[in-house]
N, C-alpha and C positions, 0 to 999 in steps of 0.2 A: 779484521782478523779475529779479534776476541769474540765478537758476536757470532761469527761462523763457528768457532770452536764450541761455544755454549750450545748453539743450535744443534750440532751433530752429537753433542753429549747427551741430549735428552733421551733419545731412544736407548742409548747405552745404559742410562740410569734405570729405566724400567726393565730392561732385560736383566740387569744384575739384581734388581729387587725380586724379580721372578725367580731367579736362581737361588737367592738366599731363602725365599719363602719355601721352595721345594726342599732345599737342604735342611732347613729347620725341621720340617715335618719328618723327613727321613731320620733325622737324629733325635726325634721326639722332644724338641725344644719349643716351648711356648714363647716364641720371639715376637710374633705378630698378633695384633687384635684388629679386626677390620675397621671398627669405628675410629680408633686411634690413628691407624695408618692413613685413612682417608682425611682425617683432620690435619695431619702433618702435610700431606700432599696438597690440600687446599691452601694451606699457608704458604707453600712453595709457589703455587700459581699466583696467589695474591701478591707475593713479593715481586714476581715477574711483572705483573700489571703495574704495580707501584714504581718499578724500575724505569718505566717509560717516562714518568713524571719527575723522578729524582736523578735523572742522568746529568742534569746541570750540576749537581753536587758531586757525583762519583767521577765524572769525566771532565765536565766544564770547568770547575774551579782548578783542577790539576793542569788543564791545558793553558789557562791564563797564567798560572803561577810559573810553569816551566818556561813559558815565553818571555815573562817579564822579570823574574827574580833569579833564574838559574845562574849559579856561579861558574859552571862549566858547560861545555857543549859536547856531550857524550854522543857517540855514534851508534845507531841502531844496527850497524853492520858488523860490529865487534861482538864476538861470542862472549867475551869477558864482561861486557856491559850487560848482557842478558843474564849471565850467571850471577854477577854481583847484584843485579836488580832483583833477581828472585830471592836471594839471601836477605837483602835489605828490606824487601817487601815483607818477608816473613817476620823479620825483627820488628817492623812497625806494626804488623798485625798482632804480634805478642802483646805490645803495650796497649793497643786498642782493645784487645780481647780482655786483658787484665783490668783495664779501666772499666770495661763493661760489667765487671763483677764487683767493682769497688766504688763506683760512682752511680748514684741512683738514677740520674738522668739518662745515663748510657745503659744501665741495667734495664730501664723501662723498654728499650728497644731490643736488647739482647735476650731478655727473658723468654721471648717467643721460642727460641731455639731449645730451651730447656724444659718446656712445659710438658712434653710427652712423658708418659709413665712407662713407655716401652722404649727399647733401644735397638734400632734396626736401620736399614738403609733409607727408609722413608724419613727417619729423624734427621738425616743429613739435609734433606730438602725442606725441612721446616725452618724457614727463614723469616726474618723480620722485614716489615715494609717501611720502617722508619729509620733504620740504622744509618742510611746515607746522609741523613740531616746533619750529623755531627761527626761521623766516622772519617770524613775526608781530611779532618785536621791532622790526623795521625800519619798521613802519607805525604804531607807537604815537604818533609826532609828529602824525599826522593826528587821532588820538583826542584828544590833549592840546589841539589847536587847536579841537576841537569839530565836526569834519566828521561829520555824521550817519552812522549805520550804513548806511542805504540808499545814500547817496552813495558811501561807501567800497566797498560790495559791487559797485555797478554800474560804477564807474570801474575797479575791479580787472578786471572781465570785459572792458571795453572795451580796456584796455591789453593784456590777454592775447590777445584776438581780433585786434587790430591786428598782433601779432607772427606770426600765422599765415602771412600772405602773403609775409613777407620770407624765408621758408625755401625759396628756389628758386634754381636756377642759370640759369633761363631768362629772367629779367629782367635786362637789362644795367644799367650805370651810368645814373643819372637826373639828372645835372647838379646844379643848385642844390638839388634835393630831397635829395640825398645829404648836403649840407652842413648841413641842418637836422634831418632826420628819420632815424630808423633805417630802413634800406632793404635790399633784397636784397644789394647790393654790400657795404655796411657789415657786414651780419650774416654774410655768407660769410667775411669776414676774421675775425670773432669765433670762428667754429667751426673755424678752421684750426689745425693743429699746427706749421706753418712758424714758424721762429724770429721772423721779422719781425712776424708777426701775433699772437703768443702774448699772451693776457690783454689784449685790447683790445676797444673798441667794445661797452660794456655797456648802453647805452641801450635801453629797450624801445620807446618811442615817439619820443623826441627823441635825436638824436646830439649835440646841443649840450652835454649834460652831459659827454661824453667830450672835447669840445674845450675845455671850461672846466677840467677836472681832469687833462688830460694823458694821457688813455688812448685817444686816437683814432689810427687808422691807416687809410690808404686802401688799398683793394684794388689790387694791382699785377699787370697782365697778364704781366709778365716773371717773376713768381714765383707760378705757379698754386697755388691753394689745395688743400691735402691735408686731408681731414676725419678726425675720430676723436679719440682721446686718445693721449697719449704712452705710456700703459700700456694697450694695447688689451684690451678685454674678452674677445673671442674666444668668445662664447657667445650663444645665443639664449634663454637662460633669464631671464625677466623678474624672477624673485625674486633670482637671483644678481646681476643687473645693479643692483639696488637695494642689495645687501648687500656687494658686493665690496670697496669702499673701507673700509667700517666694519670688515669682517673683517680686512683688512690692518692697520688701525690697532690693533685689539685685539691681533692677533698680535705686532706690533712693540712695543706697550706692555708686553706680558707678557715679551718677550724682552730688552728693553734694560735696562741696569743702573741708570741714574741716574733718580731721581724727576723731576728737572728736565726730562730728555729725554722722559719719559713725558707730561708735561704739554704740552711743546712739540709733540709729535707731533700732538696734537689741535688745537692753536691756532696752529701755525706754518703755513708756506706749503706747499701740496701739492708732493710730491716730495722734501721735506727728510726725511733719516733720520739718526739718531744715528750718531756715528763707529763705535761698536762694531758696529752692525748693517751699516753700509756696508762694513766691513772683513770681517766674517764671512759675510755674505749679500749680496753686491753684486747690484744689479739690472742686467739686460742693457742695453747702450747703446741709446738711441733710434735707430731706423732709419726715416727718413721714406719710404723706398722699399719698405717691407714690403708683402707681398701682403695683399689684403683677406681677411677671414675669410669663406669661401664654400664650405662643405662640399658635395660633389657630391650632387645629388638629381635624380631623373627628373622629367619634366614631370607625370607622373601623381601623384607624391608631392607636388609643389608645389601642384598643383590640389586634392588632397585636403586639405592643410593650410589652404589659402585658403578652401575651402568650409566647413570646420569652424570656422575663425575667424569667417567671416561669420555662421554659425549662433549662435556665442557672443555676438555683438553684441546679439541680441534679449534674452536674459536679463540681459545686462549693463546695458542701458538700463532694463529693468524693475526691476532691483535698485536702480539709482540713484534711480528715481522713487518706489518703494514702501518703501525701506528704513526710513524714519521710522515707518511703520505696523506694522512687523514686531516680534515679541518679540525680545529680545536673542539668544536661542539660535538663532533662525531666521536673523537677520541674519548672525551669525558663521558659521553653516553654509553659507549661500548664498555669502558672500564666499570662504570656504575652497574651495568647489567651483569658483568662477570662477577663482581664482588657480591651483589645482591643474591645471585644464584648460589654462590658458595655459602653465604650466610643461611639461606633457606634450606639447603641440603644438610647443613650442620644441625639446624633445628629439627628436621625430619629424623635424623639419627637420634636426637634427644627426646623425641616424641613430644615436642612442645605443642600445646593446644592450638596455637595459631599457625602451625607449620603447614597443615594440609591445605587450607584455603590459599595461603601464599604460594604453595607449590603449584596448585591449579592455576592461579593467576600467572605464575611464571611460565608455565607451558602455553597459556593463551598468548602471552606477549611474544614468546619465542616463535610460535607458529605464524603470528601476524607479521613479525619482523622478517621471517623467511619468505613469506608471500610478497611482502613489499619489496624485498631485495630482488625478487624474480620479475616483478612488474616493470 
């Protein structure tokens, strides 16, 4: 059921993105930038590809836990179980989301969602490919209490779908609604790099958790939100976007002298570095006025990348639907081809010197694969 809901939500996502794009232009708001939006959507596709392989974490572990350690046997036919499940899921999500900003290992996965320097509905689809590796731990309380797997899977999708619409600059403050629920205003503050907003407003459905646990901040028109991360990605490569913080952590772990610092690098707060590395290899000071990463590209090049990305959506959706019926080698090869295509298109947008020959090779391999499939 959860898979079906997500499948039918995809066209709705793109319809709403189109509506927001038109509305922004009518209002004279510079909300979208083509290369940034394509990069965000590429990360969304990549997360769906990765989801085929991480399903054992997102669903499998929960299924085993609810079967073997549940204290109660809750019924999926009770509406109260569904309501309580949704509230409890959002409570667990709050703590996962908060830990994703307070623990480096979890930030390495969550950072993907914050890398965009624009804030629009494509940002909502900018999702991590590695978050499932550790995120499942935070939902085990639901399994222990006996919430059925079906309830867990569906309320997880509901919570995720709700968060789509709050990624917009076009919806203003909503009065009492902002005080109870996660809203566009609340979530804009969450995505900000401004000092006053940093690490606040973690709730996915309810903002009440933030008010209860002291992590709420109200968006202030006198301090306009600046989006992105304090260590900007400056790349449209979706693979690197997922790996950049992990790579930095491994590099610092290798170079620092003390074992205690090596452990703290992974489990300490993002941004912390051992004294020896801070002295020998200082990071540049954060500049909130920095220019956005926007490599120059002609309209023709942008249109080419956009058209090719649209073409990739067809095999990406097919892969997500049919991956379970494929042999392992075919699943792996299909996923590798999709990820490589996204990486190459990102390089084309950045005008990398190696992008054009790889793009030509990509087309040769795609055509050959299509002919082989028809044979």
